[in-house]
MARNUVO-648356 format. One record per residue (C-alpha): residue number from 1; x, y, z negated; residue in one letter. Coordinates in Angstrom, 2 decimals, padded with zeros to 5 digits. Layout:
! MARNUVO-648356
+-----+---------+---------+---------+---+
!   k !      c1 !      c2 !      c3 ! r !
+-----+---------+---------+---------+---+
! NUM !       X !       Y !       Z ! A !
...
+-----+---------+---------+---------+---+
This chain:
! MARNUVO-648356
+-----+---------+---------+---------+---+
!   k !      c1 !      c2 !      c3 ! r !
+-----+---------+---------+---------+---+
!   1 !  000.00 !  000.00 !  000.00 ! X !
!   2 !  002.64 !  002.47 ! -001.15 ! X !
!   3 !  006.18 !  002.23 ! -002.47 ! X !
!   4 !  005.85 !  001.00 ! -006.08 ! X !
!   5 !  008.56 !  003.49 ! -007.09 ! X !
!   6 !  006.04 !  006.26 ! -006.37 ! X !
!   7 !  003.34 !  004.75 ! -008.62 ! X !
!   8 !  002.90 !  004.57 ! -012.39 ! X !
!   9 !  000.08 !  002.30 ! -013.57 ! X !
!  10 ! -001.44 !  003.08 ! -016.96 ! X !
!  11 ! -003.36 !  000.18 ! -018.50 ! X !
!  12 ! -005.89 !  000.84 ! -021.30 ! X !
!  13 ! -003.55 ! -000.61 ! -023.93 ! X !
!  14 ! -000.54 !  001.54 ! -022.92 ! X !
!  15 !  000.42 !  004.23 ! -025.42 ! X !
!  16 !  000.34 !  007.84 ! -024.28 ! X !
!  17 !  003.81 !  008.92 ! -023.23 ! X !
!  18 !  004.13 !  012.30 ! -021.58 ! X !
!  19 !  007.65 !  011.39 ! -020.45 ! X !
!  20 !  006.08 !  008.77 ! -018.13 ! X !
!  21 !  003.91 !  011.43 ! -016.50 ! X !
!  22 !  006.56 !  012.18 ! -013.91 ! X !
!  23 !  006.13 !  014.81 ! -011.24 ! X !
!  24 !  005.93 !  013.61 ! -007.66 ! X !
!  25 !  004.29 !  010.32 ! -008.64 ! X !
!  26 !  000.86 !  008.80 ! -008.33 ! X !
!  27 ! -000.58 !  007.91 ! -011.74 ! X !
!  28 ! -003.26 !  005.21 ! -011.66 ! X !
!  29 ! -005.52 !  005.14 ! -014.72 ! X !
!  30 ! -007.30 !  001.91 ! -015.52 ! X !
!  31 ! -010.03 !  002.31 ! -018.14 ! X !
!  32 ! -008.24 !  005.06 ! -020.09 ! X !
!  33 ! -010.16 !  006.55 ! -022.99 ! X !
!  34 ! -007.73 !  009.47 ! -022.95 ! X !
!  35 ! -007.98 !  010.03 ! -019.18 ! X !
!  36 ! -008.91 !  013.68 ! -019.68 ! X !
!  37 ! -005.50 !  014.23 ! -021.29 ! X !
!  38 ! -003.80 !  013.13 ! -018.07 ! X !
!  39 ! -005.78 !  015.71 ! -016.11 ! X !
!  40 ! -004.84 !  018.37 ! -018.67 ! X !
!  41 ! -001.12 !  017.56 ! -018.47 ! X !
!  42 ! -000.87 !  016.95 ! -014.73 ! X !
!  43 !  000.32 !  019.60 ! -012.31 ! X !
!  44 !  000.10 !  020.23 ! -008.59 ! X !
!  45 !  003.08 !  017.90 ! -008.22 ! X !
!  46 !  001.34 !  014.90 ! -009.77 ! X !
!  47 ! -001.54 !  012.79 ! -008.49 ! X !
!  48 ! -003.75 !  011.40 ! -011.26 ! X !
!  49 ! -006.58 !  009.09 ! -010.20 ! X !
!  50 ! -008.71 !  006.40 ! -011.83 ! X !
!  51 ! -008.52 !  002.94 ! -010.29 ! X !
!  52 ! -012.01 !  002.87 ! -008.81 ! X !
!  53 ! -011.46 !  002.06 ! -005.12 ! X !
!  54 ! -015.14 !  001.52 ! -004.29 ! X !
!  55 ! -015.79 !  005.26 ! -004.68 ! X !
!  56 ! -013.73 !  005.77 ! -001.50 ! X !
!  57 ! -016.11 !  003.57 !  000.50 ! X !
!  58 ! -018.75 !  005.21 !  002.75 ! X !
!  59 ! -021.30 !  002.90 !  001.15 ! X !
!  60 ! -020.76 !  004.53 ! -002.26 ! X !
!  61 ! -021.17 !  007.99 ! -000.76 ! X !
!  62 ! -024.36 !  006.99 !  001.06 ! X !
!  63 ! -025.91 !  005.36 ! -002.01 ! X !
!  64 ! -025.18 !  008.45 ! -004.10 ! X !
!  65 ! -027.51 !  010.45 ! -001.84 ! X !
!  66 ! -030.26 !  007.87 ! -002.44 ! X !
!  67 ! -029.90 !  007.29 ! -006.19 ! X !
!  68 ! -030.63 !  010.88 ! -007.07 ! X !
!  69 ! -032.23 !  012.07 ! -010.33 ! X !
!  70 ! -032.93 !  015.47 ! -008.77 ! X !
!  71 ! -035.18 !  016.35 ! -005.87 ! X !
!  72 ! -034.78 !  019.04 ! -003.23 ! X !
!  73 ! -037.94 !  021.18 ! -003.56 ! X !
!  74 ! -037.85 !  021.78 !  000.20 ! X !
!  75 ! -038.31 !  018.07 !  000.94 ! X !
!  76 ! -040.88 !  015.44 !  000.11 ! X !
!  77 ! -039.72 !  012.41 ! -001.91 ! X !
!  78 ! -039.81 !  010.23 !  001.21 ! X !
!  79 ! -037.67 !  012.72 !  003.16 ! X !
!  80 ! -035.11 !  013.19 !  000.41 ! X !
!  81 ! -034.41 !  009.48 ! -000.12 ! X !
!  82 ! -035.81 !  006.05 !  000.83 ! X !
!  83 ! -036.39 !  005.61 ! -002.92 ! X !
!  84 ! -037.92 !  008.99 ! -003.70 ! X !
!  85 ! -037.10 !  010.67 ! -007.00 ! X !
!  86 ! -035.19 !  008.24 ! -009.23 ! X !
!  87 ! -037.38 !  006.69 ! -011.94 ! X !
!  88 ! -035.32 !  003.80 ! -013.27 ! X !
!  89 ! -031.74 !  002.60 ! -012.88 ! X !
!  90 ! -029.99 ! -000.50 ! -014.27 ! X !
!  91 ! -026.24 ! -001.16 ! -014.15 ! X !
!  92 ! -024.57 ! -004.40 ! -015.29 ! X !
!  93 ! -020.78 ! -004.95 ! -015.33 ! X !
!  94 ! -019.08 ! -008.10 ! -016.58 ! X !
!  95 ! -015.77 ! -009.95 ! -016.44 ! X !
!  96 ! -014.33 ! -013.24 ! -017.74 ! X !
!  97 ! -011.34 ! -011.80 ! -019.57 ! X !
!  98 ! -011.65 ! -011.18 ! -023.31 ! X !
!  99 ! -008.14 ! -009.72 ! -023.74 ! X !
! 100 ! -007.81 ! -006.27 ! -025.34 ! X !
! 101 ! -008.45 ! -003.53 ! -022.83 ! X !
! 102 ! -010.83 ! -005.42 ! -020.54 ! X !
! 103 ! -013.97 ! -004.12 ! -022.24 ! X !
! 104 ! -012.46 ! -000.62 ! -021.99 ! X !
! 105 ! -012.07 ! -001.14 ! -018.23 ! X !
! 106 ! -015.73 ! -002.14 ! -017.94 ! X !
! 107 ! -016.82 !  000.86 ! -020.02 ! X !
! 108 ! -014.82 !  003.15 ! -017.74 ! X !
! 109 ! -016.36 !  001.57 ! -014.63 ! X !
! 110 ! -019.80 !  002.03 ! -016.19 ! X !
! 111 ! -019.10 !  005.70 ! -016.98 ! X !
! 112 ! -017.70 !  006.21 ! -013.45 ! X !
! 113 ! -020.88 !  004.67 ! -012.00 ! X !
! 114 ! -023.09 !  007.01 ! -014.05 ! X !
! 115 ! -020.99 !  010.02 ! -013.06 ! X !
! 116 ! -021.12 !  009.06 ! -009.38 ! X !
! 117 ! -024.76 !  008.07 ! -009.04 ! X !
! 118 ! -026.44 !  010.19 ! -011.70 ! X !
! 119 ! -024.23 !  013.25 ! -011.49 ! X !
! 120 ! -022.24 !  015.40 ! -013.93 ! X !
! 121 ! -023.66 !  015.94 ! -017.40 ! X !
! 122 ! -024.30 !  019.65 ! -016.74 ! X !
! 123 ! -026.55 !  018.82 ! -013.79 ! X !
! 124 ! -028.44 !  016.10 ! -015.66 ! X !
! 125 ! -028.90 !  018.38 ! -018.66 ! X !
! 126 ! -030.21 !  021.18 ! -016.43 ! X !
! 127 ! -032.77 !  018.87 ! -014.80 ! X !
! 128 ! -033.83 !  017.43 ! -018.17 ! X !
! 129 ! -033.45 !  020.55 ! -020.29 ! X !
! 130 ! -036.29 !  019.59 ! -022.65 ! X !
! 131 ! -035.30 !  015.95 ! -023.04 ! X !
! 132 ! -032.78 !  014.35 ! -025.40 ! X !
! 133 ! -029.78 !  012.98 ! -023.49 ! X !
! 134 ! -028.23 !  010.91 ! -026.30 ! X !
! 135 ! -027.76 !  007.25 ! -025.27 ! X !
! 136 ! -029.21 !  004.62 ! -027.58 ! X !
! 137 ! -027.41 !  001.33 ! -028.18 ! X !
! 138 ! -029.75 ! -001.65 ! -027.72 ! X !
! 139 ! -027.15 ! -004.35 ! -028.46 ! X !
! 140 ! -023.52 ! -004.33 ! -029.55 ! X !
! 141 ! -020.78 ! -006.77 ! -030.52 ! X !
! 142 ! -017.11 ! -007.28 ! -029.64 ! X !
! 143 ! -017.99 ! -008.69 ! -026.19 ! X !
! 144 ! -021.16 ! -006.82 ! -025.24 ! X !
! 145 ! -022.65 ! -003.32 ! -025.34 ! X !
! 146 ! -026.00 ! -002.29 ! -023.87 ! X !
! 147 ! -027.00 !  001.38 ! -023.68 ! X !
! 148 ! -030.23 !  003.03 ! -022.61 ! X !
! 149 ! -030.63 !  006.71 ! -021.69 ! X !
! 150 ! -034.14 !  008.10 ! -021.46 ! X !
! 151 ! -035.28 !  011.44 ! -020.10 ! X !
! 152 ! -038.71 !  012.83 ! -019.35 ! X !
! 153 ! -038.61 !  011.31 ! -015.86 ! X !
! 154 ! -036.00 !  008.55 ! -015.85 ! X !
! 155 ! -034.68 !  005.64 ! -017.85 ! X !
! 156 ! -031.14 !  004.34 ! -017.30 ! X !
! 157 ! -029.73 !  001.08 ! -018.71 ! X !
! 158 ! -026.01 !  000.22 ! -018.73 ! X !
! 159 ! -024.66 ! -003.16 ! -019.83 ! X !
! 160 ! -020.97 ! -004.14 ! -020.10 ! X !
! 161 ! -019.89 ! -007.63 ! -021.18 ! X !
! 162 ! -016.74 ! -009.75 ! -021.33 ! X !
! 163 ! -016.53 ! -013.55 ! -021.30 ! X !
! 164 ! -018.93 ! -013.78 ! -018.36 ! X !
! 165 ! -018.43 ! -014.35 ! -014.61 ! X !
! 166 ! -017.32 ! -011.14 ! -012.86 ! X !
! 167 ! -020.25 ! -009.11 ! -011.61 ! X !
! 168 ! -021.09 ! -005.52 ! -010.72 ! X !
! 169 ! -024.79 ! -005.11 ! -010.16 ! X !
! 170 ! -026.95 ! -002.03 ! -009.79 ! X !
! 171 ! -030.67 ! -001.49 ! -009.25 ! X !
! 172 ! -032.40 !  001.83 ! -008.61 ! X !
! 173 ! -036.16 !  002.29 ! -008.38 ! X !
! 174 ! -038.28 !  005.21 ! -007.25 ! X !
! 175 ! -041.92 !  005.66 ! -006.19 ! X !
! 176 ! -041.07 !  005.20 ! -002.50 ! X !
! 177 ! -038.85 !  002.12 ! -002.75 ! X !
! 178 ! -036.09 !  000.24 ! -004.53 ! X !
! 179 ! -032.41 ! -000.50 ! -003.95 ! X !
! 180 ! -030.31 ! -003.41 ! -005.24 ! X !
! 181 ! -026.52 ! -003.61 ! -004.82 ! X !
! 182 ! -024.78 ! -006.78 ! -006.00 ! X !
! 183 ! -020.99 ! -006.73 ! -006.10 ! X !
! 184 ! -020.55 ! -003.01 ! -005.50 ! X !
! 185 ! -017.06 ! -003.09 ! -007.06 ! X !
! 186 ! -015.96 ! -005.97 ! -004.84 ! X !
! 187 ! -013.80 ! -005.39 ! -001.72 ! X !
! 188 ! -015.85 ! -008.11 !  000.01 ! X !
! 189 ! -018.29 ! -005.31 !  000.79 ! X !
! 190 ! -016.08 ! -004.77 !  003.82 ! X !
! 191 ! -017.07 ! -008.15 !  005.23 ! X !
! 192 ! -020.69 ! -008.41 !  004.06 ! X !
! 193 ! -022.31 ! -005.55 !  002.15 ! X !
! 194 ! -024.59 ! -007.05 ! -000.48 ! X !
! 195 ! -027.40 ! -004.56 ! -000.74 ! X !
! 196 ! -031.14 ! -004.57 ! -000.22 ! X !
! 197 ! -033.54 ! -001.69 !  000.28 ! X !
! 198 ! -037.30 ! -002.20 !  000.05 ! X !
! 199 ! -040.16 !  000.25 !  000.33 ! X !
! 200 ! -042.92 !  000.43 ! -002.28 ! X !
! 201 ! -044.78 ! -002.41 ! -000.52 ! X !
! 202 ! -041.74 ! -004.72 ! -000.73 ! X !
! 203 ! -040.95 ! -004.50 !  002.99 ! X !
! 204 ! -037.16 ! -004.60 !  003.59 ! X !
! 205 ! -035.48 ! -001.75 !  005.37 ! X !
! 206 ! -032.45 ! -002.34 !  007.62 ! X !
! 207 ! -029.41 ! -000.17 !  006.94 ! X !
! 208 ! -026.06 !  000.09 !  008.70 ! X !
! 209 ! -022.89 !  000.86 !  006.76 ! X !
! 210 ! -019.23 !  001.15 !  007.76 ! X !
! 211 ! -017.41 ! -002.21 !  007.52 ! X !
! 212 ! -014.20 ! -000.46 !  006.47 ! X !
! 213 ! -012.35 ! -001.99 !  003.50 ! X !
! 214 ! -012.57 !  000.20 !  000.41 ! X !
! 215 ! -009.08 ! -000.93 ! -000.61 ! X !
! 216 ! -007.67 !  000.33 !  002.69 ! X !
! 217 ! -009.62 !  003.58 !  002.36 ! X !
! 218 ! -008.36 !  004.02 ! -001.20 ! X !
! 219 ! -004.77 !  003.52 ! -000.04 ! X !
! 220 ! -005.38 !  006.02 !  002.75 ! X !
! 221 ! -006.68 !  008.55 !  000.23 ! X !
! 222 ! -003.60 !  008.03 ! -001.94 ! X !
! 223 ! -001.40 !  008.90 !  001.03 ! X !
! 224 ! -003.52 !  011.93 !  001.92 ! X !
! 225 ! -003.52 !  013.18 ! -001.68 ! X !
! 226 !  000.23 !  013.74 ! -001.50 ! X !
! 227 ! -000.46 !  016.64 !  000.90 ! X !
! 228 ! -004.15 !  017.42 !  000.27 ! X !
! 229 ! -004.76 !  019.64 ! -002.77 ! X !
! 230 ! -008.56 !  019.47 ! -002.29 ! X !
! 231 ! -008.49 !  015.68 ! -002.62 ! X !
! 232 ! -006.30 !  015.90 ! -005.73 ! X !
! 233 ! -008.75 !  018.36 ! -007.26 ! X !
! 234 ! -011.68 !  016.10 ! -006.34 ! X !
! 235 ! -010.03 !  013.23 ! -008.23 ! X !
! 236 ! -009.33 !  015.47 ! -011.23 ! X !
! 237 ! -012.99 !  016.50 ! -011.36 ! X !
! 238 ! -014.11 !  012.87 ! -011.02 ! X !
! 239 ! -011.93 !  011.88 ! -013.99 ! X !
! 240 ! -013.31 !  014.76 ! -016.04 ! X !
! 241 ! -016.91 !  013.75 ! -015.30 ! X !
! 242 ! -016.24 !  010.09 ! -016.05 ! X !
! 243 ! -014.46 !  011.07 ! -019.28 ! X !
! 244 ! -017.52 !  013.10 ! -020.32 ! X !
! 245 ! -019.83 !  010.14 ! -019.81 ! X !
! 246 ! -017.43 !  007.76 ! -021.53 ! X !
! 247 ! -017.19 !  010.09 ! -024.52 ! X !
! 248 ! -020.96 !  010.18 ! -025.11 ! X !
! 249 ! -021.21 !  006.40 ! -024.61 ! X !
! 250 ! -018.40 !  005.74 ! -027.09 ! X !
! 251 ! -019.83 !  008.21 ! -029.59 ! X !
! 252 ! -023.30 !  006.64 ! -029.47 ! X !
! 253 ! -021.82 !  003.14 ! -029.90 ! X !
! 254 ! -019.77 !  004.26 ! -032.93 ! X !
! 255 ! -022.72 !  006.01 ! -034.55 ! X !
! 256 ! -024.97 !  003.02 ! -033.93 ! X !
! 257 ! -022.45 !  000.64 ! -035.54 ! X !
! 258 ! -022.12 !  002.93 ! -038.57 ! X !
! 259 ! -025.89 !  003.25 ! -039.02 ! X !
! 260 ! -026.34 ! -000.53 ! -038.92 ! X !
! 261 ! -023.57 ! -000.92 ! -041.52 ! X !
! 262 ! -025.19 !  001.66 ! -043.81 ! X !
! 263 ! -028.55 ! -000.10 ! -043.57 ! X !
+-----+---------+---------+---------+---+
């Protein structure tokens, strides 16, 4: 992909070490709880990006325009999206590894998915100004966490679990139709996109997406980022948004655990 000398990979269990944040290198973050710190300490001579290749795929960009909690007042629901205004969304991420750090990776992927599909917290808060945004924890142990986020118009469920077969599944439902994507973190999307779109009557809708490999597109973006300041800034903003979501998820899980202990 690129010369390994140009890349520093930061796993979730790695300790923060500013000396490793070398200028002129690409820094790949994998499930970092302190990802926002990397953005704060990086400069124009460093490329800091989370390891979420699927976000570089045209499929991810297309789906983000469909899974939309907001609605353009100039358009009808049917015109704005084949789903209409988002009503319900479910995300499930799992992996077989139970080693330290793997659950953190899944949490980061979950937060990245929320940030990508549901938007930045400021936008969601503006749309749901009169509704509490605090996630509630439905279930929690060392291998599983399930959150639910309810607003006046939508309900979002996120589940992350270790010790299970690898899976990345997402379902979005609106009044006009529904969308299911199974394996949206898997590079096999390049060969056979696993997604289904149905209208409100259950009739499937045919969609065409680019067969390009998201891994190849991600590598291409890494090369471009060395000379493209706009792309570097886009990645910085993406990390900040994901970090915001991860922070409120982690906070709600901690508070839920404490309240159960006190009871």
